[in-house]
N, C-alpha and C positions, 0 to 999 in steps of 0.2 A: 530295754537292750536285751538280744536276745544270748541264749548263750549263758560263756564263762562269765561275763563281763556283769552280767542281771546277776547270774548267781553269785559273785561277790561281792557284789550292793547289798542283797538280802542280807545275806550272811552279815557283811560289815553293821545294817541297822538291827539286826540280831542281836550281834553283841553290844551295840551301845543302847540298846532297849533292857538288857539286861544290867548293863552298869549305871542307865539313869531309876531304875525300880531299887538298885540296892543303895542309893547315894540319895533317894528320896524323891525322884523324879525330877523332871524340867531337863530343857536343853544348857542351863547355863552353869553346868558344871564348875568350880571352885579352878581345878587345875585351867578352866579356857577364858574365866574374867581377867578383863586389864584391873590394875588395881583401883579402889573405891569405887565401886559397882554401889550404887545408892539403887532404892526402892523406886519401881515407874513413878508414883506419887514425889517421887523428891527431883525427877531430875531437873537440871540445870533447865530454864529456859518454861520451866511449869509445863504441862497438858493444858490445853485448849479446854473450854466447855462442848466444844463441837464434836472431837476429837472423844472425849467422854461420853457426851451423847450417843456418838456411833457405835462407841464399844458396848454400850448398854441395851442400846437397842438391837442390837447383832448377839446377844445373851454371850456377849467371849469371855473365857477366863480370864485374870487377870494378866497380863501381858508380862512375858519374863527374858532378861536379857539374854541373845546368843551373840551378838558377834559385833565390829565395830571395825572400819576400813577409814584412812584417809585415800581418796580419789583423785586417781590418775588420769592423767590425761585421757584417757582412754575408756575411762569409765564417765565424764562428762563431756568429751566430743558428742555435737550432732550424728558426723557420721559414722560412731560407732553404736548407741544407743543400745549399751548394755554394763551390769554390771558385771565385775567378775570378780571370784576367789578361788586363787588357784590353791591346791591341794595334790601334789604328785607324789605317785608312790602310796602301798599301801598304808604305814603309819601312817603318813600325812592326812590320809583319807578320814581314819578313825579318829586323828584326834580333831580334824575340823567339827565345829560343834555346829554346823549346818547338818550333817550327817547325822545327828543323834535328834534332829526337829524330826524326820519323816518315817512313818510308819512304814513297814514292808511294803505296802502296796502302793506307798506315793512314792517310793525308792524306785519301784517297780517304772514306775510314770516319770523319773524324773532320767533313769538310764534309759528310754528309748531314744531311738535312733530316728536322724530326719526324716521329715514326712517324703514320703519317694512320690507318692499321689495319692489321696485321699479324695473319696468321692462326698457328698452331700451327706450327711448325718453322718457320717465315721468322725472317731475322736481323732483327732492332733496330736502331736509327740506333747511333751512335758507336763509337768504338772503347774496347773493357774494356780495363782496364790494371793489374794487379795492384798495390797500394800494398803496403807493409810498413812499420809502424811501427819505433820502436825496438826495441821487445820481440820482433820477428819477428812479430809476428800480422799476417795479411793481412786487405783490403779490396779489394773488386772495389769501382773506379773506373771511369766512362765518361764518355772524356773527347769532348769535340764543342766545333766552333766556331760562334756564336753570329752573323749576322751581322747580328743585330737591334740589337746595341748592342759588336761588333764584339771579340768576348772570345773564349778560351779557358776552357769552364766545364768543371769537376770535378764529377761528381756521383754517386749512388745510394750507394754506401759512404763516400761524405766525412760524414757526420751522424756515423757508427759511429763513425770515427777520432777523429771532433772529441770527440765524449762520451768514448772509452775512453782518451783521452791529457790532457783536461780542457784544451782547447784555447780561448782568448777572444780575443774585444780586444786587440789590441796584441802577441799571440803571432809569435815568426818562424819563419817555416817554411822548410828549405832543402829541395831537392827533388834529388835523385841518381837518375842511369836506369841501368839493367843491362837487360841482355837473358838470356832464356833459351829453351832449345825445350819447354820442359816447360809453361809460361805460355797459359794461355786470351788471345784477343784480341778477343773475341765471344759476344752474346749473341743467343741462340736462344726464339722466344717461345715461352713452355710452354703445357698445355693449360688452366691460369689465370688471367686478366687479369694478374695480379702476378707470377707466375710465370717466370723467365726462366730457361734455361740454358747457362752457359758453354762458349764451344768453340774451338779454334785453326782459326784459317784461315790461308791463307799469306798470310805478312807481305814479304816477298821481302826480307827479311834474313840473313845467313849465321847469324848466333847466336840468332834465334827472335824470342820476342815482347818487347814493350817493358812493362818493370817499372819500378818507384819506389820508394825507397828515403825516405818522409817524415822529416824529426829534424826538432822541435822547440826551442826554446828559449825560458826566459820573458820574458832581458831582451832590448830592442832593441839591435842593436850598434851602438856609435857610434866615431870616429874617436878611437884611443887606445887602445880596451877592451884591456886586456891578456889576456882569455881569447882574443883572437882577434889581437891582435899590432898595430902598427901602419905596419909596413911595406908598401910597394905590392909588387904581384905581376906578377911577369915586366917586372921595370923600366921599370913606367910605371904611374901612377894611373888605376885601371879607373872605367868611368862605374858610375852605380847602381845598385843589384839592382831585378829586375824588379818593378813597382809600377802598382797600377792609375792610370790616366789622373786628371786632374783631376777634382773631382765635381763637377757640375754642378748646379745650385739641383734643380734636376727627381731627380736622382739623391738626393739630400738628401732631400727629401720622401718620396721611397718608403721609405726606410729609418726614417723616423719614422714613415714609418704604420703604425696599428693592425693587427691580425692579421689582422681583418674584410679589410682594402683588401687587403694582399696578399693574402688568398688569390685575389680577383676579378684581379689585379693581376699573378698566375703568381708571385709569390715561394716561396707552399708548395708551387706546382706545376709542372707544364710548361707554359711562356707560351702552347704551343698549344689548351690545354685549355679546351673548350666548357665552356657554362654546366650543360649536361647531365650532362657530367663530375663537375664539382664538387660537384653537387650527389650524385652519386651514391658519390663519395669521401667529403665529407663534412658531408652532410646536407643536406636542404631548409631544416630551422629556422635552421641557418649562412649558409647560401649566402642566407636572406631578411635576416636582420639583415645582412648584410654591404649588400647591395644598399642599402637603407634608412638603412644608417649614411653610407654616400658618399651618399648625395641630400640629406640633410639637413644633413652638412658642407658640400657646393657650395652648397647653399644659403643657409646662414648667412655661407659666405665669399662670395656673389652680391649680400646688403644691405648686408654690411659695405663692400664696392667699393662701391655706391651710395650710401651716408651720406655716403663719403668724396671722391665726386664731387659734393656738394651744397653751397651757396656758405654 
């Protein structure tokens, strides 16, 4: 993102970089960890041989804990297909452990605006992050910071990761960061509209590009859970794990919206997708049905409001 937003993001990344250096490095500073975070080799459920082999083949650094989240319906629903971490305001953005993971160059990628029109061979917006699941399977996620809702959002391969691992609302996921000189961190636009080619650009990090291990647990963690222990980490009680901010009435209504309404609201597509692009992707019939449904709902809502105001 050009201008003030990008300058603020770069300054934030530099500030967090200094903090990491002072504290001995890593994204998982004690202040951002939930209680009783264990070393990667000791995570509940264990680490599969396939995942170990994949990390070894990449020459990856040892994964370190970043953040966790109990999935909302919007994180796991097939029509949404994104993982969202809200951090509204400069203070929340600085505290977010994801912010500290990015180099200054990666921060510029994350804060880029949506693609307006990208020619074949040009770079598309966002930071390409390779994610590995417990089985060692690889997914290409694109991370961007959305100024419209003050959130980090992971898209593209997230839907496939959800489907392959059977994730759903209430599933707890942990993000563990690692670095590898072999990973791509950028997409180039291919010859076709939906074709994108992963490439590796300079990330300004000595250990290479950012990668994530995504671990999931079916049960939410609670105090005293014997699987995780109830002791406090580093001699002090850590704050809650990263979660979405308070759900507003507008967000609740959006989550409850019909698929057609979500289509026009950008739930199943990029927020900047035009009506013409929606027709191209979903078909004219679906687009017109969505428009008609929204008009009927609004008319009904206005009628009900008028009746309530009558004496």
